mmJSON file of the N, C-alpha and C atoms, coordinates in Angstrom:
{"data_MODEL":{"atom_site":{
"group_PDB":["ATOM","ATOM","ATOM","ATOM","ATOM","ATOM","ATOM","ATOM","ATOM","ATOM","ATOM","ATOM","ATOM","ATOM","ATOM","ATOM","ATOM","ATOM","ATOM","ATOM","ATOM","ATOM","ATOM","ATOM","ATOM","ATOM","ATOM","ATOM","ATOM","ATOM","ATOM","ATOM","ATOM","ATOM","ATOM","ATOM","ATOM","ATOM","ATOM","ATOM","ATOM","ATOM","ATOM","ATOM","ATOM","ATOM","ATOM","ATOM","ATOM","ATOM","ATOM","ATOM","ATOM","ATOM","ATOM","ATOM","ATOM","ATOM","ATOM","ATOM","ATOM","ATOM","ATOM","ATOM","ATOM","ATOM","ATOM","ATOM","ATOM","ATOM","ATOM","ATOM","ATOM","ATOM","ATOM","ATOM","ATOM","ATOM","ATOM","ATOM","ATOM","ATOM","ATOM","ATOM","ATOM","ATOM","ATOM","ATOM","ATOM","ATOM","ATOM","ATOM","ATOM","ATOM","ATOM","ATOM","ATOM","ATOM","ATOM","ATOM","ATOM","ATOM","ATOM","ATOM","ATOM","ATOM","ATOM","ATOM","ATOM","ATOM","ATOM","ATOM","ATOM","ATOM","ATOM","ATOM","ATOM","ATOM","ATOM","ATOM","ATOM","ATOM","ATOM","ATOM","ATOM","ATOM","ATOM","ATOM","ATOM","ATOM","ATOM","ATOM","ATOM","ATOM","ATOM","ATOM","ATOM","ATOM","ATOM","ATOM","ATOM","ATOM","ATOM","ATOM","ATOM","ATOM","ATOM","ATOM","ATOM","ATOM","ATOM","ATOM","ATOM","ATOM","ATOM","ATOM","ATOM","ATOM","ATOM","ATOM","ATOM","ATOM","ATOM","ATOM","ATOM","ATOM","ATOM","ATOM","ATOM","ATOM","ATOM","ATOM","ATOM","ATOM","ATOM","ATOM","ATOM","ATOM","ATOM","ATOM","ATOM","ATOM","ATOM","ATOM","ATOM","ATOM","ATOM","ATOM","ATOM","ATOM","ATOM","ATOM","ATOM","ATOM","ATOM","ATOM","ATOM","ATOM","ATOM","ATOM","ATOM","ATOM","ATOM","ATOM","ATOM","ATOM","ATOM","ATOM","ATOM","ATOM","ATOM","ATOM","ATOM","ATOM","ATOM","ATOM","ATOM","ATOM","ATOM","ATOM","ATOM","ATOM","ATOM","ATOM","ATOM","ATOM","ATOM","ATOM","ATOM","ATOM","ATOM","ATOM","ATOM","ATOM","ATOM","ATOM","ATOM","ATOM","ATOM","ATOM","ATOM","ATOM","ATOM"],
"id":[1,2,3,4,5,6,7,8,9,10,11,12,13,14,15,16,17,18,19,20,21,22,23,24,25,26,27,28,29,30,31,32,33,34,35,36,37,38,39,40,41,42,43,44,45,46,47,48,49,50,51,52,53,54,55,56,57,58,59,60,61,62,63,64,65,66,67,68,69,70,71,72,73,74,75,76,77,78,79,80,81,82,83,84,85,86,87,88,89,90,91,92,93,94,95,96,97,98,99,100,101,102,103,104,105,106,107,108,109,110,111,112,113,114,115,116,117,118,119,120,121,122,123,124,125,126,127,128,129,130,131,132,133,134,135,136,137,138,139,140,141,142,143,144,145,146,147,148,149,150,151,152,153,154,155,156,157,158,159,160,161,162,163,164,165,166,167,168,169,170,171,172,173,174,175,176,177,178,179,180,181,182,183,184,185,186,187,188,189,190,191,192,193,194,195,196,197,198,199,200,201,202,203,204,205,206,207,208,209,210,211,212,213,214,215,216,217,218,219,220,221,222,223,224,225,226,227,228,229,230,231,232,233,234,235,236,237,238,239,240,241,242,243],
"type_symbol":["N","C","C","N","C","C","N","C","C","N","C","C","N","C","C","N","C","C","N","C","C","N","C","C","N","C","C","N","C","C","N","C","C","N","C","C","N","C","C","N","C","C","N","C","C","N","C","C","N","C","C","N","C","C","N","C","C","N","C","C","N","C","C","N","C","C","N","C","C","N","C","C","N","C","C","N","C","C","N","C","C","N","C","C","N","C","C","N","C","C","N","C","C","N","C","C","N","C","C","N","C","C","N","C","C","N","C","C","N","C","C","N","C","C","N","C","C","N","C","C","N","C","C","N","C","C","N","C","C","N","C","C","N","C","C","N","C","C","N","C","C","N","C","C","N","C","C","N","C","C","N","C","C","N","C","C","N","C","C","N","C","C","N","C","C","N","C","C","N","C","C","N","C","C","N","C","C","N","C","C","N","C","C","N","C","C","N","C","C","N","C","C","N","C","C","N","C","C","N","C","C","N","C","C","N","C","C","N","C","C","N","C","C","N","C","C","N","C","C","N","C","C","N","C","C","N","C","C","N","C","C","N","C","C","N","C","C","N","C","C","N","C","C"],
"label_atom_id":["N","CA","C","N","CA","C","N","CA","C","N","CA","C","N","CA","C","N","CA","C","N","CA","C","N","CA","C","N","CA","C","N","CA","C","N","CA","C","N","CA","C","N","CA","C","N","CA","C","N","CA","C","N","CA","C","N","CA","C","N","CA","C","N","CA","C","N","CA","C","N","CA","C","N","CA","C","N","CA","C","N","CA","C","N","CA","C","N","CA","C","N","CA","C","N","CA","C","N","CA","C","N","CA","C","N","CA","C","N","CA","C","N","CA","C","N","CA","C","N","CA","C","N","CA","C","N","CA","C","N","CA","C","N","CA","C","N","CA","C","N","CA","C","N","CA","C","N","CA","C","N","CA","C","N","CA","C","N","CA","C","N","CA","C","N","CA","C","N","CA","C","N","CA","C","N","CA","C","N","CA","C","N","CA","C","N","CA","C","N","CA","C","N","CA","C","N","CA","C","N","CA","C","N","CA","C","N","CA","C","N","CA","C","N","CA","C","N","CA","C","N","CA","C","N","CA","C","N","CA","C","N","CA","C","N","CA","C","N","CA","C","N","CA","C","N","CA","C","N","CA","C","N","CA","C","N","CA","C","N","CA","C","N","CA","C","N","CA","C","N","CA","C","N","CA","C","N","CA","C","N","CA","C"],
"label_alt_id":[null,null,null,null,null,null,null,null,null,null,null,null,null,null,null,null,null,null,null,null,null,null,null,null,null,null,null,null,null,null,null,null,null,null,null,null,null,null,null,null,null,null,null,null,null,null,null,null,null,null,null,null,null,null,null,null,null,null,null,null,null,null,null,null,null,null,null,null,null,null,null,null,null,null,null,null,null,null,null,null,null,null,null,null,null,null,null,null,null,null,null,null,null,null,null,null,null,null,null,null,null,null,null,null,null,null,null,null,null,null,null,null,null,null,null,null,null,null,null,null,null,null,null,null,null,null,null,null,null,null,null,null,null,null,null,null,null,null,null,null,null,null,null,null,null,null,null,null,null,null,null,null,null,null,null,null,null,null,null,null,null,null,null,null,null,null,null,null,null,null,null,null,null,null,null,null,null,null,null,null,null,null,null,null,null,null,null,null,null,null,null,null,null,null,null,null,null,null,null,null,null,null,null,null,null,null,null,null,null,null,null,null,null,null,null,null,null,null,null,null,null,null,null,null,null,null,null,null,null,null,null,null,null,null,null,null,null,null,null,null,null,null,null],
"label_comp_id":["MET","MET","MET","THR","THR","THR","LEU","LEU","LEU","THR","THR","THR","LEU","LEU","LEU","PRO","PRO","PRO","ASP","ASP","ASP","LEU","LEU","LEU","ILE","ILE","ILE","GLY","GLY","GLY","PHE","PHE","PHE","ILE","ILE","ILE","GLY","GLY","GLY","VAL","VAL","VAL","GLY","GLY","GLY","PHE","PHE","PHE","ILE","ILE","ILE","VAL","VAL","VAL","GLY","GLY","GLY","THR","THR","THR","TYR","TYR","TYR","PHE","PHE","PHE","LEU","LEU","LEU","SER","SER","SER","GLN","GLN","GLN","ILE","ILE","ILE","GLY","GLY","GLY","ARG","ARG","ARG","MET","MET","MET","GLU","GLU","GLU","THR","THR","THR","SER","SER","SER","ARG","ARG","ARG","PRO","PRO","PRO","LEU","LEU","LEU","TYR","TYR","TYR","PRO","PRO","PRO","ALA","ALA","ALA","LEU","LEU","LEU","ASN","ASN","ASN","GLY","GLY","GLY","PHE","PHE","PHE","GLY","GLY","GLY","ALA","ALA","ALA","GLY","GLY","GLY","LEU","LEU","LEU","ILE","ILE","ILE","LEU","LEU","LEU","PHE","PHE","PHE","SER","SER","SER","LEU","LEU","LEU","VAL","VAL","VAL","PHE","PHE","PHE","ALA","ALA","ALA","PHE","PHE","PHE","ASN","ASN","ASN","ALA","ALA","ALA","ALA","ALA","ALA","SER","SER","SER","VAL","VAL","VAL","VAL","VAL","VAL","VAL","VAL","VAL","GLU","GLU","GLU","ALA","ALA","ALA","PHE","PHE","PHE","TRP","TRP","TRP","LEU","LEU","LEU","VAL","VAL","VAL","ILE","ILE","ILE","SER","SER","SER","LEU","LEU","LEU","ILE","ILE","ILE","GLY","GLY","GLY","LEU","LEU","LEU","THR","THR","THR","ARG","ARG","ARG","ALA","ALA","ALA","LEU","LEU","LEU","ARG","ARG","ARG","ARG","ARG","ARG","LYS","LYS","LYS"],
"label_asym_id":["A","A","A","A","A","A","A","A","A","A","A","A","A","A","A","A","A","A","A","A","A","A","A","A","A","A","A","A","A","A","A","A","A","A","A","A","A","A","A","A","A","A","A","A","A","A","A","A","A","A","A","A","A","A","A","A","A","A","A","A","A","A","A","A","A","A","A","A","A","A","A","A","A","A","A","A","A","A","A","A","A","A","A","A","A","A","A","A","A","A","A","A","A","A","A","A","A","A","A","A","A","A","A","A","A","A","A","A","A","A","A","A","A","A","A","A","A","A","A","A","A","A","A","A","A","A","A","A","A","A","A","A","A","A","A","A","A","A","A","A","A","A","A","A","A","A","A","A","A","A","A","A","A","A","A","A","A","A","A","A","A","A","A","A","A","A","A","A","A","A","A","A","A","A","A","A","A","A","A","A","A","A","A","A","A","A","A","A","A","A","A","A","A","A","A","A","A","A","A","A","A","A","A","A","A","A","A","A","A","A","A","A","A","A","A","A","A","A","A","A","A","A","A","A","A","A","A","A","A","A","A","A","A","A","A","A","A","A","A","A","A","A","A"],
"label_entity_id":["1","1","1","1","1","1","1","1","1","1","1","1","1","1","1","1","1","1","1","1","1","1","1","1","1","1","1","1","1","1","1","1","1","1","1","1","1","1","1","1","1","1","1","1","1","1","1","1","1","1","1","1","1","1","1","1","1","1","1","1","1","1","1","1","1","1","1","1","1","1","1","1","1","1","1","1","1","1","1","1","1","1","1","1","1","1","1","1","1","1","1","1","1","1","1","1","1","1","1","1","1","1","1","1","1","1","1","1","1","1","1","1","1","1","1","1","1","1","1","1","1","1","1","1","1","1","1","1","1","1","1","1","1","1","1","1","1","1","1","1","1","1","1","1","1","1","1","1","1","1","1","1","1","1","1","1","1","1","1","1","1","1","1","1","1","1","1","1","1","1","1","1","1","1","1","1","1","1","1","1","1","1","1","1","1","1","1","1","1","1","1","1","1","1","1","1","1","1","1","1","1","1","1","1","1","1","1","1","1","1","1","1","1","1","1","1","1","1","1","1","1","1","1","1","1","1","1","1","1","1","1","1","1","1","1","1","1","1","1","1","1","1","1"],
"label_seq_id":[1,1,1,2,2,2,3,3,3,4,4,4,5,5,5,6,6,6,7,7,7,8,8,8,9,9,9,10,10,10,11,11,11,12,12,12,13,13,13,14,14,14,15,15,15,16,16,16,17,17,17,18,18,18,19,19,19,20,20,20,21,21,21,22,22,22,23,23,23,24,24,24,25,25,25,26,26,26,27,27,27,28,28,28,29,29,29,30,30,30,31,31,31,32,32,32,33,33,33,34,34,34,35,35,35,36,36,36,37,37,37,38,38,38,39,39,39,40,40,40,41,41,41,42,42,42,43,43,43,44,44,44,45,45,45,46,46,46,47,47,47,48,48,48,49,49,49,50,50,50,51,51,51,52,52,52,53,53,53,54,54,54,55,55,55,56,56,56,57,57,57,58,58,58,59,59,59,60,60,60,61,61,61,62,62,62,63,63,63,64,64,64,65,65,65,66,66,66,67,67,67,68,68,68,69,69,69,70,70,70,71,71,71,72,72,72,73,73,73,74,74,74,75,75,75,76,76,76,77,77,77,78,78,78,79,79,79,80,80,80,81,81,81],
"pdbx_PDB_ins_code":[null,null,null,null,null,null,null,null,null,null,null,null,null,null,null,null,null,null,null,null,null,null,null,null,null,null,null,null,null,null,null,null,null,null,null,null,null,null,null,null,null,null,null,null,null,null,null,null,null,null,null,null,null,null,null,null,null,null,null,null,null,null,null,null,null,null,null,null,null,null,null,null,null,null,null,null,null,null,null,null,null,null,null,null,null,null,null,null,null,null,null,null,null,null,null,null,null,null,null,null,null,null,null,null,null,null,null,null,null,null,null,null,null,null,null,null,null,null,null,null,null,null,null,null,null,null,null,null,null,null,null,null,null,null,null,null,null,null,null,null,null,null,null,null,null,null,null,null,null,null,null,null,null,null,null,null,null,null,null,null,null,null,null,null,null,null,null,null,null,null,null,null,null,null,null,null,null,null,null,null,null,null,null,null,null,null,null,null,null,null,null,null,null,null,null,null,null,null,null,null,null,null,null,null,null,null,null,null,null,null,null,null,null,null,null,null,null,null,null,null,null,null,null,null,null,null,null,null,null,null,null,null,null,null,null,null,null,null,null,null,null,null,null],
"Cartn_x":[40.048,39.031,38.552,38.075,37.842,36.715,36.123,34.285,33.894,33.266,32.725,31.095,30.505,29.103,28.144,28.439,27.794,27.006,28.42,28.67,28.272,29.12,27.808,26.358,26.075,24.859,23.52,24.341,24.012,24.368,25.166,25.44,24.883,23.693,22.799,22.072,21.346,20.121,20.103,21.381,21.306,21.106,21.61,21.033,19.668,18.68,17.311,17.124,17.236,16.411,17.402,18.302,18.921,18.508,18.641,17.541,16.3,15.216,14.476,13.939,14.208,14.564,14.539,15.602,15.638,14.944,14.98,13.839,12.188,12.034,10.897,11.432,12.23,12.614,12.685,13.221,12.663,11.658,10.44,9.553,9.164,10.277,10.381,9.178,9.57,8.688,7.758,6.411,5.204,4.97,5.417,5.478,4.479,3.103,2.089,2.244,2.568,2.252,3.025,2.582,3.207,4.846,4.98,6.388,7.444,7.222,8.103,8.1,7.086,7.07,8.061,7.671,8.387,9.601,9.658,11.528,12.635,12.15,12.678,12.671,11.492,11.422,12.944,12.634,13.422,15.39,14.83,17.058,16.861,15.995,15.914,16.452,15.706,15.93,17.797,17.666,19.137,19.91,19.78,21.222,20.726,19.535,19.708,20.841,20.391,20.878,22.343,22.881,24.283,25.112,24.249,24.39,24.47,24.103,24.393,25.339,26.292,27.611,29.007,27.999,28.937,27.665,27.255,26.718,26.869,25.535,25.607,24.008,24.124,22.902,22.103,22.923,22.063,21.726,22.198,21.486,20.578,20.957,19.594,18.444,18.253,17.437,16.964,17.329,17.318,16.283,17.188,16.274,15.032,15.517,13.893,12.999,13.139,12.113,11.879,12.654,12.693,11.53,12.466,11.157,9.901,9.139,8.325,7.386,7.66,7.191,7.33,7.848,7.645,6.729,6.305,5.514,4.049,4.535,2.874,2.344,3.157,2.948,2.808,3.378,2.667,1.655,1.436,-0.405,-1.032,-1.055,-1.426,-1.88,-0.725,-0.786,-1.027,-1.313,-1.708,-3.617,-3.545,-5.64,-5.914,-5.22,-6.152,-5.907,-5.608,-5.284,-6.729],
"Cartn_y":[-21.462,-22.161,-22.441,-22.968,-23.378,-22.857,-22.081,-22.061,-22.842,-24.031,-24.993,-24.292,-24.688,-23.788,-24.453,-25.249,-26.235,-24.754,-24.208,-23.054,-21.84,-21.547,-20.74,-20.446,-21.882,-21.838,-21.865,-22.079,-22.052,-20.578,-20.153,-18.285,-18.075,-18.355,-17.502,-17.099,-18.993,-19.441,-18.301,-18.935,-17.483,-16.457,-15.459,-14.27,-14.227,-14.943,-14.801,-14.911,-15.337,-16.188,-14.52,-14.103,-12.776,-11.435,-11.897,-10.295,-10.093,-11.449,-11.362,-10.802,-11.235,-11.043,-9.527,-8.87,-7.822,-6.525,-6.617,-6.627,-6.1,-7.096,-6.774,-6.241,-6.456,-5.725,-4.15,-3.7,-2.086,-1.779,-2.813,-2.356,-2.149,-2.807,-2.655,-4.119,-5.21,-6.012,-6.785,-7.407,-7.7,-8.697,-9.659,-11.102,-11.751,-10.61,-12.01,-11.37,-11.579,-11.266,-12.529,-13.618,-14.606,-14.428,-13.639,-13.7,-13.817,-12.992,-13.171,-14.871,-15.785,-17.143,-17.771,-17.811,-18.377,-17.787,-16.369,-16.115,-17.002,-17.293,-17.606,-19.845,-19.856,-21.865,-21.066,-20.799,-20.935,-20.406,-19.726,-20.094,-21.287,-21.647,-23.091,-23.696,-23.956,-25.368,-25.197,-23.919,-23.349,-24.13,-23.681,-24.024,-25.676,-26.287,-28.009,-28.887,-27.753,-28.463,-28.261,-27.567,-27.361,-28.039,-28.506,-29.202,-30.785,-31.477,-32.52,-32.889,-31.915,-32.158,-31.961,-30.876,-30.644,-30.878,-32.037,-32.464,-31.932,-31.351,-31.099,-31.319,-32.345,-33.182,-31.601,-31.078,-29.868,-28.909,-28.824,-27.507,-28.546,-29.07,-30.037,-30.194,-30.178,-30.579,-29.03,-28.03,-26.596,-25.671,-26.034,-25.929,-26.749,-28.006,-28.934,-27.705,-27.172,-27.104,-26.136,-24.967,-23.738,-23.672,-24.383,-24.752,-25.246,-26.155,-26.55,-25.835,-24.793,-24.007,-22.623,-22.663,-21.494,-21.826,-23.302,-23.886,-23.479,-23.577,-23.54,-22.091,-21.419,-19.617,-19.207,-19.77,-19.118,-20.102,-21.188,-21.233,-20.448,-20.602,-19.519,-18.206,-17.753,-16.206,-16.047,-17.852,-17.31,-17.992,-18.686,-18.37,-17.679,-16.449,-15.028,-14.551,-14.821,-13.568,-13.816],
"Cartn_z":[37.415,37.64,35.378,35.069,33.844,33.621,32.874,32.875,31.784,32.025,30.649,30.085,29.592,28.729,29.929,30.704,31.353,32.949,33.291,33.783,33.804,32.392,31.616,31.19,31.347,31.552,32.969,33.913,35.438,36.076,35.302,35.662,35.323,34.083,33.076,34.133,33.945,35.227,36.783,37.765,38.43,38.269,37.287,36.636,36.651,35.648,36.101,37.529,38.244,39.592,40.027,40.493,41.376,40.618,39.554,38.637,38.79,38.997,39.187,40.407,41.331,42.574,42.131,42.2,42.502,42.053,40.883,39.902,41.243,41.461,42.594,43.695,44.194,45.633,45.231,43.89,43.69,43.365,42.975,42.174,41.359,40.113,38.77,38.362,39.152,38.557,39.818,39.285,39.501,40.219,41.095,41.27,41.425,41.324,40.94,39.446,38.405,37.113,36.695,35.989,35.045,35.095,34.411,34.404,35.215,36.068,37.609,37.598,38.029,38.428,36.874,35.785,34.406,34.7,35.233,34.929,35.452,37.133,38.127,38.093,37.457,36.823,35.818,34.779,33.845,34.89,34.75,35.653,36.284,37.102,37.971,37.624,36.057,35.365,34.552,33.901,33.695,35.061,36.257,37.473,37.298,36.979,36.951,36.073,34.884,33.393,34.181,34.369,34.845,36.003,36.996,38.018,37.547,36.289,35.414,35.528,34.974,34.454,35.778,37.221,38.439,39.428,39.408,40.811,42.258,42.958,44.219,44.56,44.885,45.622,46.656,47.504,48.234,46.869,45.703,44.897,43.879,43.916,42.988,43.916,45.149,46.134,45.848,46.546,46.636,45.063,43.728,42.908,41.985,42.424,42.175,42.644,43.922,45.24,44.095,43.906,43.164,41.806,40.996,40.036,40.113,41.327,41.572,41.985,42.633,43.426,42.389,41.459,40.082,39.452,38.627,38.141,39.163,39.956,40.813,41.0,40.825,40.772,39.426,38.569,37.211,36.74,37.382,37.239,37.822,38.82,39.781,39.114,38.569,37.769,36.525,35.905,34.754,34.941,35.394,36.032,36.672,36.977,37.172,36.548,35.185,34.432,33.772],
"occupancy":[1.0,1.0,1.0,1.0,1.0,1.0,1.0,1.0,1.0,1.0,1.0,1.0,1.0,1.0,1.0,1.0,1.0,1.0,1.0,1.0,1.0,1.0,1.0,1.0,1.0,1.0,1.0,1.0,1.0,1.0,1.0,1.0,1.0,1.0,1.0,1.0,1.0,1.0,1.0,1.0,1.0,1.0,1.0,1.0,1.0,1.0,1.0,1.0,1.0,1.0,1.0,1.0,1.0,1.0,1.0,1.0,1.0,1.0,1.0,1.0,1.0,1.0,1.0,1.0,1.0,1.0,1.0,1.0,1.0,1.0,1.0,1.0,1.0,1.0,1.0,1.0,1.0,1.0,1.0,1.0,1.0,1.0,1.0,1.0,1.0,1.0,1.0,1.0,1.0,1.0,1.0,1.0,1.0,1.0,1.0,1.0,1.0,1.0,1.0,1.0,1.0,1.0,1.0,1.0,1.0,1.0,1.0,1.0,1.0,1.0,1.0,1.0,1.0,1.0,1.0,1.0,1.0,1.0,1.0,1.0,1.0,1.0,1.0,1.0,1.0,1.0,1.0,1.0,1.0,1.0,1.0,1.0,1.0,1.0,1.0,1.0,1.0,1.0,1.0,1.0,1.0,1.0,1.0,1.0,1.0,1.0,1.0,1.0,1.0,1.0,1.0,1.0,1.0,1.0,1.0,1.0,1.0,1.0,1.0,1.0,1.0,1.0,1.0,1.0,1.0,1.0,1.0,1.0,1.0,1.0,1.0,1.0,1.0,1.0,1.0,1.0,1.0,1.0,1.0,1.0,1.0,1.0,1.0,1.0,1.0,1.0,1.0,1.0,1.0,1.0,1.0,1.0,1.0,1.0,1.0,1.0,1.0,1.0,1.0,1.0,1.0,1.0,1.0,1.0,1.0,1.0,1.0,1.0,1.0,1.0,1.0,1.0,1.0,1.0,1.0,1.0,1.0,1.0,1.0,1.0,1.0,1.0,1.0,1.0,1.0,1.0,1.0,1.0,1.0,1.0,1.0,1.0,1.0,1.0,1.0,1.0,1.0,1.0,1.0,1.0,1.0,1.0,1.0],
"B_iso_or_equiv":[0.0,0.0,0.0,0.0,0.0,0.0,0.0,0.0,0.0,0.0,0.0,0.0,0.0,0.0,0.0,0.0,0.0,0.0,0.0,0.0,0.0,0.0,0.0,0.0,0.0,0.0,0.0,0.0,0.0,0.0,0.0,0.0,0.0,0.0,0.0,0.0,0.0,0.0,0.0,0.0,0.0,0.0,0.0,0.0,0.0,0.0,0.0,0.0,0.0,0.0,0.0,0.0,0.0,0.0,0.0,0.0,0.0,0.0,0.0,0.0,0.0,0.0,0.0,0.0,0.0,0.0,0.0,0.0,0.0,0.0,0.0,0.0,0.0,0.0,0.0,0.0,0.0,0.0,0.0,0.0,0.0,0.0,0.0,0.0,0.0,0.0,0.0,0.0,0.0,0.0,0.0,0.0,0.0,0.0,0.0,0.0,0.0,0.0,0.0,0.0,0.0,0.0,0.0,0.0,0.0,0.0,0.0,0.0,0.0,0.0,0.0,0.0,0.0,0.0,0.0,0.0,0.0,0.0,0.0,0.0,0.0,0.0,0.0,0.0,0.0,0.0,0.0,0.0,0.0,0.0,0.0,0.0,0.0,0.0,0.0,0.0,0.0,0.0,0.0,0.0,0.0,0.0,0.0,0.0,0.0,0.0,0.0,0.0,0.0,0.0,0.0,0.0,0.0,0.0,0.0,0.0,0.0,0.0,0.0,0.0,0.0,0.0,0.0,0.0,0.0,0.0,0.0,0.0,0.0,0.0,0.0,0.0,0.0,0.0,0.0,0.0,0.0,0.0,0.0,0.0,0.0,0.0,0.0,0.0,0.0,0.0,0.0,0.0,0.0,0.0,0.0,0.0,0.0,0.0,0.0,0.0,0.0,0.0,0.0,0.0,0.0,0.0,0.0,0.0,0.0,0.0,0.0,0.0,0.0,0.0,0.0,0.0,0.0,0.0,0.0,0.0,0.0,0.0,0.0,0.0,0.0,0.0,0.0,0.0,0.0,0.0,0.0,0.0,0.0,0.0,0.0,0.0,0.0,0.0,0.0,0.0,0.0,0.0,0.0,0.0,0.0,0.0,0.0],
"pdbx_formal_charge":[null,null,null,null,null,null,null,null,null,null,null,null,null,null,null,null,null,null,null,null,null,null,null,null,null,null,null,null,null,null,null,null,null,null,null,null,null,null,null,null,null,null,null,null,null,null,null,null,null,null,null,null,null,null,null,null,null,null,null,null,null,null,null,null,null,null,null,null,null,null,null,null,null,null,null,null,null,null,null,null,null,null,null,null,null,null,null,null,null,null,null,null,null,null,null,null,null,null,null,null,null,null,null,null,null,null,null,null,null,null,null,null,null,null,null,null,null,null,null,null,null,null,null,null,null,null,null,null,null,null,null,null,null,null,null,null,null,null,null,null,null,null,null,null,null,null,null,null,null,null,null,null,null,null,null,null,null,null,null,null,null,null,null,null,null,null,null,null,null,null,null,null,null,null,null,null,null,null,null,null,null,null,null,null,null,null,null,null,null,null,null,null,null,null,null,null,null,null,null,null,null,null,null,null,null,null,null,null,null,null,null,null,null,null,null,null,null,null,null,null,null,null,null,null,null,null,null,null,null,null,null,null,null,null,null,null,null,null,null,null,null,null,null],
"auth_seq_id":[1,1,1,2,2,2,3,3,3,4,4,4,5,5,5,6,6,6,7,7,7,8,8,8,9,9,9,10,10,10,11,11,11,12,12,12,13,13,13,14,14,14,15,15,15,16,16,16,17,17,17,18,18,18,19,19,19,20,20,20,21,21,21,22,22,22,23,23,23,24,24,24,25,25,25,26,26,26,27,27,27,28,28,28,29,29,29,30,30,30,31,31,31,32,32,32,33,33,33,34,34,34,35,35,35,36,36,36,37,37,37,38,38,38,39,39,39,40,40,40,41,41,41,42,42,42,43,43,43,44,44,44,45,45,45,46,46,46,47,47,47,48,48,48,49,49,49,50,50,50,51,51,51,52,52,52,53,53,53,54,54,54,55,55,55,56,56,56,57,57,57,58,58,58,59,59,59,60,60,60,61,61,61,62,62,62,63,63,63,64,64,64,65,65,65,66,66,66,67,67,67,68,68,68,69,69,69,70,70,70,71,71,71,72,72,72,73,73,73,74,74,74,75,75,75,76,76,76,77,77,77,78,78,78,79,79,79,80,80,80,81,81,81],
"auth_comp_id":["MET","MET","MET","THR","THR","THR","LEU","LEU","LEU","THR","THR","THR","LEU","LEU","LEU","PRO","PRO","PRO","ASP","ASP","ASP","LEU","LEU","LEU","ILE","ILE","ILE","GLY","GLY","GLY","PHE","PHE","PHE","ILE","ILE","ILE","GLY","GLY","GLY","VAL","VAL","VAL","GLY","GLY","GLY","PHE","PHE","PHE","ILE","ILE","ILE","VAL","VAL","VAL","GLY","GLY","GLY","THR","THR","THR","TYR","TYR","TYR","PHE","PHE","PHE","LEU","LEU","LEU","SER","SER","SER","GLN","GLN","GLN","ILE","ILE","ILE","GLY","GLY","GLY","ARG","ARG","ARG","MET","MET","MET","GLU","GLU","GLU","THR","THR","THR","SER","SER","SER","ARG","ARG","ARG","PRO","PRO","PRO","LEU","LEU","LEU","TYR","TYR","TYR","PRO","PRO","PRO","ALA","ALA","ALA","LEU","LEU","LEU","ASN","ASN","ASN","GLY","GLY","GLY","PHE","PHE","PHE","GLY","GLY","GLY","ALA","ALA","ALA","GLY","GLY","GLY","LEU","LEU","LEU","ILE","ILE","ILE","LEU","LEU","LEU","PHE","PHE","PHE","SER","SER","SER","LEU","LEU","LEU","VAL","VAL","VAL","PHE","PHE","PHE","ALA","ALA","ALA","PHE","PHE","PHE","ASN","ASN","ASN","ALA","ALA","ALA","ALA","ALA","ALA","SER","SER","SER","VAL","VAL","VAL","VAL","VAL","VAL","VAL","VAL","VAL","GLU","GLU","GLU","ALA","ALA","ALA","PHE","PHE","PHE","TRP","TRP","TRP","LEU","LEU","LEU","VAL","VAL","VAL","ILE","ILE","ILE","SER","SER","SER","LEU","LEU","LEU","ILE","ILE","ILE","GLY","GLY","GLY","LEU","LEU","LEU","THR","THR","THR","ARG","ARG","ARG","ALA","ALA","ALA","LEU","LEU","LEU","ARG","ARG","ARG","ARG","ARG","ARG","LYS","LYS","LYS"],
"auth_asym_id":["A","A","A","A","A","A","A","A","A","A","A","A","A","A","A","A","A","A","A","A","A","A","A","A","A","A","A","A","A","A","A","A","A","A","A","A","A","A","A","A","A","A","A","A","A","A","A","A","A","A","A","A","A","A","A","A","A","A","A","A","A","A","A","A","A","A","A","A","A","A","A","A","A","A","A","A","A","A","A","A","A","A","A","A","A","A","A","A","A","A","A","A","A","A","A","A","A","A","A","A","A","A","A","A","A","A","A","A","A","A","A","A","A","A","A","A","A","A","A","A","A","A","A","A","A","A","A","A","A","A","A","A","A","A","A","A","A","A","A","A","A","A","A","A","A","A","A","A","A","A","A","A","A","A","A","A","A","A","A","A","A","A","A","A","A","A","A","A","A","A","A","A","A","A","A","A","A","A","A","A","A","A","A","A","A","A","A","A","A","A","A","A","A","A","A","A","A","A","A","A","A","A","A","A","A","A","A","A","A","A","A","A","A","A","A","A","A","A","A","A","A","A","A","A","A","A","A","A","A","A","A","A","A","A","A","A","A","A","A","A","A","A","A"],
"auth_atom_id":["N","CA","C","N","CA","C","N","CA","C","N","CA","C","N","CA","C","N","CA","C","N","CA","C","N","CA","C","N","CA","C","N","CA","C","N","CA","C","N","CA","C","N","CA","C","N","CA","C","N","CA","C","N","CA","C","N","CA","C","N","CA","C","N","CA","C","N","CA","C","N","CA","C","N","CA","C","N","CA","C","N","CA","C","N","CA","C","N","CA","C","N","CA","C","N","CA","C","N","CA","C","N","CA","C","N","CA","C","N","CA","C","N","CA","C","N","CA","C","N","CA","C","N","CA","C","N","CA","C","N","CA","C","N","CA","C","N","CA","C","N","CA","C","N","CA","C","N","CA","C","N","CA","C","N","CA","C","N","CA","C","N","CA","C","N","CA","C","N","CA","C","N","CA","C","N","CA","C","N","CA","C","N","CA","C","N","CA","C","N","CA","C","N","CA","C","N","CA","C","N","CA","C","N","CA","C","N","CA","C","N","CA","C","N","CA","C","N","CA","C","N","CA","C","N","CA","C","N","CA","C","N","CA","C","N","CA","C","N","CA","C","N","CA","C","N","CA","C","N","CA","C","N","CA","C","N","CA","C","N","CA","C","N","CA","C","N","CA","C","N","CA","C","N","CA","C","N","CA","C","N","CA","C"],
"pdbx_PDB_model_num":[1,1,1,1,1,1,1,1,1,1,1,1,1,1,1,1,1,1,1,1,1,1,1,1,1,1,1,1,1,1,1,1,1,1,1,1,1,1,1,1,1,1,1,1,1,1,1,1,1,1,1,1,1,1,1,1,1,1,1,1,1,1,1,1,1,1,1,1,1,1,1,1,1,1,1,1,1,1,1,1,1,1,1,1,1,1,1,1,1,1,1,1,1,1,1,1,1,1,1,1,1,1,1,1,1,1,1,1,1,1,1,1,1,1,1,1,1,1,1,1,1,1,1,1,1,1,1,1,1,1,1,1,1,1,1,1,1,1,1,1,1,1,1,1,1,1,1,1,1,1,1,1,1,1,1,1,1,1,1,1,1,1,1,1,1,1,1,1,1,1,1,1,1,1,1,1,1,1,1,1,1,1,1,1,1,1,1,1,1,1,1,1,1,1,1,1,1,1,1,1,1,1,1,1,1,1,1,1,1,1,1,1,1,1,1,1,1,1,1,1,1,1,1,1,1,1,1,1,1,1,1,1,1,1,1,1,1,1,1,1,1,1,1]
}}}
């Protein structure tokens, strides 16, 4: 398997999503603060970018929903501030 630049960008996106979830589960990241949905949305965007080069319909749908939900969460968190 050859790791391409889009693959690397997608893996970085996965790192953002999994990392923020892990930090929230161990009590090191507050999910109600803007940083959490911002990092999740950024990660989803990176994964979506990688999917342009290696299309997978189911993954695009999941990441599109993840991005939209993150944007909603970010908007709500910023309004609370």
